N, C-alpha and C positions, 0 to 999 in steps of 0.2 A: 345575324339574327340572335335573338335573346328570348328565352323561354322562361316563364314564371308558373308555378302550379298552385291553385288555390281550392279550398275544400267549399263544396256548396252547402248551405245549411240544410239540416233534415227538415222535410215538409211533405205533406201528403201529395202536393202536386210533383213531386219527384218521380211519381209513378209514370208520368208523360215521358220522361227521360228514359225511364226504364223500357217503354214501349219502344222509343225510337232506337235503342240499342237492339231490340228484339228485332225490329225491322232490318237493320244493318245486318244481323245474323243471317235473316233470310235471303238477303240479297246476294250474301258471299255464298252459302251453301247451294243457292240455286244455280249460280254460274259455275261454281265449281263442280257440281254434279253435271252439268251441261258440258264441261271441258272433258271431263272424265268419260262421258258417254260418246263424246265425239272421238276420243282417243282410242275406245274400245272398238270403234266402228272404222277406224283407219283413217278419220277425217283429220284435216290439219288444225293447229292450234289457233283459237281466236285471239287476236290482239286485243289491246284495251279499247282502241276505235271501233272495233267491231263489236265487242261487248257494250260498249257505251250506245252504239247505233240500235243493238237489239234490246237494250234496256228500254230505249224510247219507244220502239216498235211495240213492245209487249205491253206497255203502261196505256198505249193508244188503242191496241187492238183488241185487247182483254180488260176493259176498265173495272169489271167485276171482280175478276179474278186477282189482279194486282192493285185493287184499290188501296191497299195498305202501304204500297210503296209510295204513293202521292203525300203520305203524311211526314215523310222524310224529306229534307231539303234535297233538291235535285243535285246541286254541287256535293253535297254531303254524300249521297248515293253513289255518284260516280267516283268519289273518293275512296269508296270500298271497292271497287272494281279496279281501282289503280293499285290498290295495295294486292289484290289478287294477281295482277299482271306482274307487279314487281316480285312476288314471290315466286312465280313461275319463271321469270327471267334469271332469278338467282339460281333456280334450280337447273335451267338450260346451261348457264355459265359455270355450273359446278362448284358455285360459292354455297350452296345450300345441299344437303346431303339427300334431301326428299322434296318432293313436290308440295304445295300447300294441302293442307287437310281440312276435313270438315270441322266446323266449330260447334261445341256443345252449347246449348241455351243455358245450361247451369253455370257456365264459366263467363266472366265478365268480359266485356267487349268495348268499343269505343267508335267514335264518328267525329269526323273534323268538318267544321264549317267556315266557309268564306264570308265576309262581312255581309252577304245577302241573309244569313242565317241566324245573327245575333245582332244585338244593339245594347251598348252600355248606357246607362242613365247618366244625364249630367249631374254631378255631386253638388251638394249645397256649399256656397262659399265658406271655405276654410273646413271643410269636412275631411278631419285627420290629416290635413295638409299634404295629400297624397295627389295633387294635380287635378287632371282633367277627366279621370275615371272615378266612378262610385262603386259602392259595394253591391250594386244591382245590375243584374244583365237580363235582356230578353233574349230567349232562345226559341225560336219558331212560335212566335206569339204569346208565350208563357213567361212570366217573369219570375226570378230566382234571385235569391240573395247568397251571398258567399263570403267568407272571411278575407277581407282585404288585409292580409299579413304583411304585404309590401306593395310599394307603388308600382303601377304600371308605366313604364317609360317607353317613349316612340309610339310609333303608328301601329294599331293591332292588324296583324295579317291574317291570322287563322286562330281559331278557338277549338279545341278537342275535348270533348266530354266522355269521361271514362268511369266505370262503376268498378268497384273492388268487390272481393268475396263477401263483405259484410253488408253490401247494399249501400255504400256510402259513394257520393259522386265527386269527382274533382275535375277540375277545369284547367286544363293547360293552355297558356297564351302565348302565342309567339308573335314578336314586335321586331319591327327593323331597328331598334336600340343597339348600338354598339357600346358594350361596355369595356372600359380599359382598366386593366389590371397591372399594368408595366410598371415595375419599381427597379431601383438600381440592383444589378447583376451581384451576386456573392461571390461569382469568381470560383466556386467549388464544384467538384465532379466527384461522383461516388459510383460504386457497384453495388448491386444487393443480390443475395443468394435467397432463394426462396425455398421454404422446407415446411414440413408438417408440424413438428413440436414447436419450432420459432419460425413465426410468418416470413420475418425478413431480418436477414443479418447483413449489416451495412458494413463497408470496407474499412470504416473507421473504429469498428469493433462494437458498435452499437446494436443491440437486437430489440426487433419490435415483435411482441408476443400477440398472438390471436386469442382473442377471449372464447372462441368456440361456442358461440351463443346456443346453436342448434343441440350441440352436445349437452350444454349445461341444463338445457330445458327438456331433454329427451323423455324423462320421467313424467314429467307434467303432460308432455304431447301425447305419449303413449295412453296415459290414463284418460285424456279427452278423446282419444279415438276409440278406446273401448266403450266408454259411454255412448259415443255416437253410434256405434254399431248395435248397441242393446236397443236403441229407440225403435219404435214401429215406424216403418215409411209413411210418409204424409201427415204424421201427427205434429202437432205444435211443440212437443218436446223434442222431437228430432230436428226440428228447425232451431230451437235454441241452442241444442248440443252442437249442430253444425256451425253456428254463430261464434260459439265458446271455441270450437276447433280453429275456425279460421282467425279468429281474433288473436289467438295464441301463436300462430305462424305468421300473421302480420306483424306481431311484436318482435318475433326473431329476424325477420326480415330487415324491418325498420332498425334494428339495433346494429345489423351488420352493415347496412348502408351507411349509417350515422359513423361507424368506426372507419369504415372506407374513406369517407369524404374528409375527416378530420387527418387520418394518416397521410392522405394524398396532399392535402394542403400543407401539413408539416414538412414534408419531404421538398414539395416545390419551393417553399420558402427558404430552406437551407442550402438547396443545391441548384445549380444551373443546368448540369447535365446528368441524367441518371441512367445507368447501364443496368439491364438484366439479361439473364440467359433465357432464351426460347424454350419453353418447356413443352412436353407431350403432356398435356392435361388429360388427354383421354386415357393415354396409358397408366398416369398416375391415378386416376379415378378406378382404373381396374385393379390396381395394386392396394389402394388405401380406401376405396370406396367413398363413404359418406363425409369422412373428414376432409378431403379436398374440396367437396362441394360446400362445406361448412365454412371454409376459410374463405372461398370466392376469389381465387386469384384472377381469373378472367375479368370479373366485375371490377376488381380492385385497379387493375391496369387500364382499363377504359377510364374510369374517373382519373387517374393518376394522368393519362395523356391528356385529358380534357382541361385538368387544371394546369398543365404544362404549357398547353397551347394558348390558354388564356393569358399567361404571364410571360410568354416568350421564352419559355424553358425548352429543354429537350429530353426525349424518351427514346432511348436506342436499345436494340436487343443484338446480343452477339449470336454466332452460330451455335445451333443445339449440340452439335457434335464436339465443341471445342473442350478439350479437357480442363478443368478448372478445380475439380475437389482434389484430385490425385497428383496434383503438380506443385512442386514448392516454388512459391512466389519469389524465392529469395535466389535459387540456383537453378530452377526450371528442372530440377531432377522429378522423374515421374516414378512412381510406385503403384503398387496394387493395394487397394482398401476394399474392406467390406462395409456394407451398410451401417454395422454396429461399431464400427471404429470412428469415434467422435473425436478423439485427438490423436496425433501421430507425431514422431519425431524423424526427420529427414536424417537419412544415413550419411549423406554428403557434405551438409554444412551444420549439422546437429541443431538445426533450428526446430522448437517445439511449435507445433501448429495446432489450433483449434479449426476443426474440420470445416465450419461454415464460414469463420472469418477469413481463412485461406482461400475458398472458393469465392468470396466476395471480391478480396483483392486481386485475384487473378482475373475477375470478371471487368473490374475497372481497368487493369493494364491491358487487356486484349480489346477492351472498347475504345480506351484513348489512342491506341495503336491503330484500330481498324478504320474509326471514324475520323482521325486526324483532327481531335479536339485541340483548340489553342487558347491560350490566356486562361487556363483554368488550373486550380491547385487540385491535385488527386487526393480525396480522403483516404488515407492507409494509416491501418492501426499500427501504433509504435512509432510513426514518423511524425517529425515535427512540422 
């Protein structure tokens, strides 16, 4: 499957999409409240099929009370129930820490449609040279224009409409197109040590800094938050201040994501195998707080694994308790280090080490021996 995202043009008719997202909210919250009530009464959990059957019965038995549910495509409404069931299944399997929660109507939501809920117009001959899909789409009887920033390849399977905090709508199109990014392998493998001051330290000695976008914009974000708090609730000034506040945080998010994608693409182009140490991110957040969230280690690793999968590369993680920082990679002598010790000299072989580079070299050595990689060159600082 191949997914592309497009922004819908702003128009007064977008209020129809706003209402559709509100209906999806009501369906989610209604059946979530039903599940919680059943749990409090000691009744068993309703599966997706049972919720779908109840959804049909409620629409037919109480047409006046649930008339707004009919405005949303039937398949899209059941997709909301499927999301709710998946959230509970993740909680039952202990993948998620807590069950699904009620969704605020002030926060954005989305709905997904099958081909019965949308239709793309046939483009004019030679329209942008983008193939069989134009920049107009009909969603549940209303036609909308979107920015066709890239061509849509393959047969469209589903379309998801989502609103952001500023009221802009985006359309995610999923097709059956298979995009090939396979290129000749480089034959290189490297290890990476993750840190706060330096985001990544490669085993070849190169360091990748983190711009810390949120920290850099903290003063402006705080000023925007103070301005928002002084505005009267329900006023137009508060609505404008809220949009200014949301626009600032959206910019920070986009800057961080852009940095992650570019860095991930650079790494998978240079190395065939990338080794990382398994980190306790919750513990790091308790220790360093917002700095860890500002870097976004987990989000970056997810993007890196996605880029590696598309290009036939490999991302592997060594054991969390494997000593890497305090072990000399030359003679395997282990010493006691404190967090403030950034450089140290091995007392056995007299090798002077940079703390992060030594850890990265140990990570690639442990990863190569653990996972048994073959026909690759280990990128190690100081080696030819």
